[in-house]
C-alpha positions as CSV (number, residue, x, y, z in Angstrom):
1,X,-4.2,8.7,15.6
2,X,-3.3,6.4,12.7
3,X,-6.3,4.8,11.0
4,X,-5.9,2.0,8.5
5,X,-8.9,1.6,6.2
6,X,-9.3,-2.1,5.5
7,X,-11.9,-3.0,2.8
8,X,-12.0,-6.8,2.5
9,X,-13.0,-7.1,-1.1
10,X,-10.6,-6.0,-3.8
11,X,-11.3,-6.2,-7.5
12,X,-7.7,-6.8,-8.5
13,X,-6.6,-9.0,-5.6
14,X,-9.4,-10.7,-3.6
15,X,-9.0,-10.6,0.2
16,X,-5.5,-9.3,-0.2
17,X,-5.4,-7.6,3.2
18,X,-5.6,-11.1,4.8
19,X,-2.7,-12.7,2.8
20,X,0.3,-13.9,4.8
21,X,3.2,-11.4,5.0
22,X,6.0,-13.2,6.8
23,X,3.8,-14.8,9.4
24,X,1.1,-12.1,9.8
25,X,-2.0,-11.1,7.8
26,X,-1.2,-8.0,5.7
27,X,-3.4,-5.6,7.5
28,X,-1.9,-6.7,10.9
29,X,1.6,-6.4,9.5
30,X,0.8,-2.9,8.4
31,X,-0.6,-1.9,11.8
32,X,2.5,-3.4,13.6
33,X,4.8,-1.3,11.4
34,X,3.4,2.0,12.7
35,X,2.1,1.2,16.2
36,X,5.1,2.8,17.8
37,X,4.2,6.2,16.4
38,X,0.7,6.7,17.7
39,X,-2.6,4.9,18.6
40,X,-3.6,2.7,15.7
41,X,-7.2,1.8,14.7
42,X,-8.3,-0.4,11.8
43,X,-11.5,0.9,10.1
44,X,-13.1,-2.0,8.2
45,X,-16.4,-3.1,6.6
46,X,-15.8,-6.7,7.7
47,X,-16.6,-8.4,11.0
48,X,-13.9,-11.0,10.1
49,X,-11.3,-8.2,10.2
50,X,-12.7,-6.8,13.5
51,X,-12.2,-10.3,15.0
52,X,-8.7,-10.6,13.5
53,X,-7.7,-7.2,15.0
54,X,-9.0,-8.2,18.4
55,X,-6.9,-11.4,18.2
56,X,-3.8,-9.2,17.8
57,X,-4.8,-6.6,20.4
58,X,-5.4,-3.9,17.8
59,X,-8.4,-1.5,18.1
60,X,-10.9,-1.5,15.3
61,X,-14.1,0.2,14.1
62,X,-16.8,-1.4,12.0
63,X,-17.8,0.9,9.2
64,X,-20.2,1.0,6.3
65,X,-19.6,-1.2,3.2
66,X,-20.8,1.6,1.0
67,X,-17.8,3.9,1.0
68,X,-16.1,4.9,-2.3
69,X,-12.7,5.4,-0.8
70,X,-10.5,4.6,2.2
71,X,-10.6,8.2,3.3
72,X,-14.4,8.2,3.4
73,X,-14.1,5.1,5.6
74,X,-11.7,6.7,8.1
75,X,-13.9,9.8,8.2
76,X,-16.7,7.7,9.5
77,X,-14.3,6.1,12.0
78,X,-13.1,9.5,13.4
79,X,-16.7,10.5,13.9
80,X,-17.6,7.2,15.6
81,X,-14.5,7.7,17.9
82,X,-15.6,11.3,18.5
83,X,-12.1,12.8,18.1
84,X,-11.4,16.5,18.6
85,X,-11.4,18.7,15.5
86,X,-7.7,19.5,15.9
87,X,-6.7,15.8,16.4
88,X,-4.1,14.7,13.8
89,X,-5.4,11.7,11.8
90,X,-3.1,9.7,9.4
91,X,-4.5,7.4,6.8
92,X,-2.1,4.5,6.2
93,X,-3.2,2.1,3.5
94,X,-3.7,-1.6,4.6
95,X,-1.7,-2.8,1.6
96,X,1.6,-1.0,2.9
97,X,3.0,-3.8,5.1
98,X,6.6,-2.6,4.6
99,X,6.0,1.1,5.1
100,X,8.9,2.7,7.0
101,X,7.7,4.3,10.3
102,X,9.9,7.4,9.5
103,X,7.8,8.0,6.4
104,X,4.6,8.2,8.4
105,X,6.3,10.3,11.0
106,X,7.3,12.8,8.2
107,X,3.6,13.3,7.3
108,X,2.7,13.6,11.0
109,X,5.4,16.3,11.5
110,X,4.2,18.3,8.5
111,X,0.6,18.3,9.6
112,X,1.7,19.6,13.0
113,X,3.7,22.3,11.3
114,X,0.9,23.6,9.0
115,X,-2.3,22.6,10.8
116,X,-3.2,26.3,11.4
117,X,-2.9,27.0,7.7
118,X,-5.5,26.5,4.9
119,X,-4.8,23.0,3.7
120,X,-6.8,19.8,3.0
121,X,-4.2,17.1,3.5
122,X,-0.5,16.2,3.6
123,X,0.9,13.3,1.6
124,X,4.3,12.2,0.4
125,X,6.3,11.0,-2.6
126,X,9.6,9.4,-3.4
127,X,11.7,9.7,-6.5
128,X,11.3,6.9,-9.0
129,X,13.0,6.1,-12.3
130,X,11.4,6.2,-15.7
131,X,10.8,2.4,-15.9
132,X,8.8,2.3,-12.6
133,X,6.9,5.4,-13.7
134,X,5.6,3.4,-16.7
135,X,3.6,1.2,-14.3
136,X,0.0,2.4,-13.8
137,X,-0.1,0.8,-10.4
138,X,2.5,3.3,-9.2
139,X,0.7,6.7,-9.0
140,X,2.7,9.7,-10.0
141,X,2.3,13.3,-8.8
142,X,3.4,16.7,-10.2
143,X,4.0,19.5,-7.7
144,X,4.3,23.3,-7.9
145,X,7.1,25.3,-6.5
146,X,5.4,25.4,-3.0
147,X,5.3,21.6,-2.9
148,X,1.5,21.6,-3.4
149,X,0.2,18.9,-5.6
150,X,-0.9,20.0,-9.1
151,X,-2.1,16.6,-10.3
152,X,-1.9,12.8,-9.6
153,X,-2.1,10.2,-12.3
154,X,-1.6,6.6,-13.1
155,X,-0.1,7.8,-16.4
156,X,3.5,8.8,-16.7
157,X,3.6,12.5,-15.8
158,X,5.1,14.9,-16.6
159,X,5.5,13.8,-20.2
160,X,9.1,14.3,-21.3
161,X,9.0,15.3,-25.0
162,X,12.7,14.6,-25.5
163,X,12.4,11.2,-23.7
164,X,15.3,11.6,-21.2
165,X,15.9,8.3,-19.5
166,X,17.5,9.7,-16.4
167,X,14.6,11.9,-15.3
168,X,13.3,11.3,-11.8
169,X,9.6,11.1,-11.4
170,X,7.6,11.6,-8.2
171,X,6.1,8.4,-7.1
172,X,3.1,8.9,-4.7
173,X,2.9,7.0,-1.5
174,X,-0.7,6.4,-0.2
175,X,-0.1,8.1,3.2
176,X,-2.4,11.0,4.0
177,X,-2.4,13.3,7.0
178,X,-5.3,15.5,8.2
179,X,-6.7,17.2,11.1
180,X,-10.2,15.8,11.9
181,X,-11.6,19.1,10.7
182,X,-9.8,19.0,7.4
183,X,-10.8,15.3,7.0
184,X,-14.4,16.1,7.5
185,X,-14.2,19.0,5.1
186,X,-12.5,16.8,2.4
187,X,-15.2,14.2,2.7
188,X,-18.0,16.8,2.4
189,X,-16.7,17.6,-1.1
190,X,-18.5,16.2,-4.2
191,X,-16.8,13.3,-5.9
192,X,-15.3,14.4,-9.2
193,X,-15.0,13.1,-12.8
194,X,-11.2,13.0,-12.3
195,X,-11.5,10.9,-9.2
196,X,-13.8,8.4,-10.8
197,X,-11.7,8.2,-14.0
198,X,-8.3,7.6,-12.4
199,X,-9.7,5.9,-9.3
200,X,-7.6,8.2,-7.1
201,X,-9.5,9.8,-4.2
202,X,-7.0,12.6,-3.7
203,X,-8.2,14.1,-7.1
204,X,-11.4,15.0,-5.3
205,X,-9.4,17.7,-3.5
206,X,-7.6,18.9,-6.7
207,X,-10.9,19.1,-8.6
208,X,-12.3,21.3,-5.9
209,X,-9.3,23.7,-5.8
210,X,-8.1,22.4,-2.4
211,X,-4.4,22.2,-1.3
212,X,-2.5,18.9,-0.8
213,X,1.0,19.5,0.6
214,X,3.5,17.0,-0.5
215,X,6.6,15.8,1.5
216,X,9.6,14.2,-0.2
217,X,10.6,11.0,1.6
218,X,13.1,8.1,1.2
219,X,11.3,4.8,1.0
220,X,11.7,1.3,-0.5
221,X,8.1,0.4,0.2
222,X,5.2,0.2,-2.2
223,X,1.6,-0.6,-2.1
224,X,0.6,-4.2,-2.9
225,X,-2.1,-4.0,-5.6
226,X,-1.6,-7.3,-7.4
227,X,-0.3,-10.8,-6.7
228,X,2.8,-9.9,-8.8
229,X,3.4,-6.9,-6.4
230,X,3.1,-9.4,-3.4
231,X,5.7,-11.7,-4.9
232,X,8.0,-8.8,-5.7
233,X,7.7,-7.4,-2.2
234,X,8.4,-10.7,-0.5
235,X,11.4,-11.2,-2.7
236,X,12.8,-7.7,-1.7
237,X,11.9,-7.5,2.0
238,X,12.2,-11.1,3.2
């Protein structure tokens, strides 16, 4: 099941999930991008978004407005929906209206492959250049030799002392794959100082010594965090 966490209020871009993306509200455009892969549910704190989802024949779940992260929101949703412990659950961010279905499928396939192993979540990255890595809205990840994440940051990591301009960085995409069991386990962890500092929920797992397996993908998509991101995305994808 693909669950899209959809918090209406955003500190950087008010009501951004409702803005028009080529004729559809952003959250609906995102849902339509991935609906061919699996059942899609929007998990939201807003009755307005529930009503909007119904208008477009998309399932939704009304959740608490107290959640600190989108993953906490989808955790409430999977429990409301009473999914099986081994059900694969994919978190696709509502601000990814141009995400390629094959990227999400790559995460689903990896969860299927490793779901009997000890892991917390699967996520993905694409290679980005040095200039894009300078942008704090584009999260970077560093991985070990087993493709497990070591750290995520809004800062430019790793730091290249010799300042090579042709180095490729790993740009994180906000797609997360779980089983219901691993999702419940993640959300039972205590929030961490790192998570609160960088405002990156996946750092909760890192802080608690849990594994996040990373998949390399090819993608032109990016999350829309600001009005500038929106204008850039519309220029690229329209």
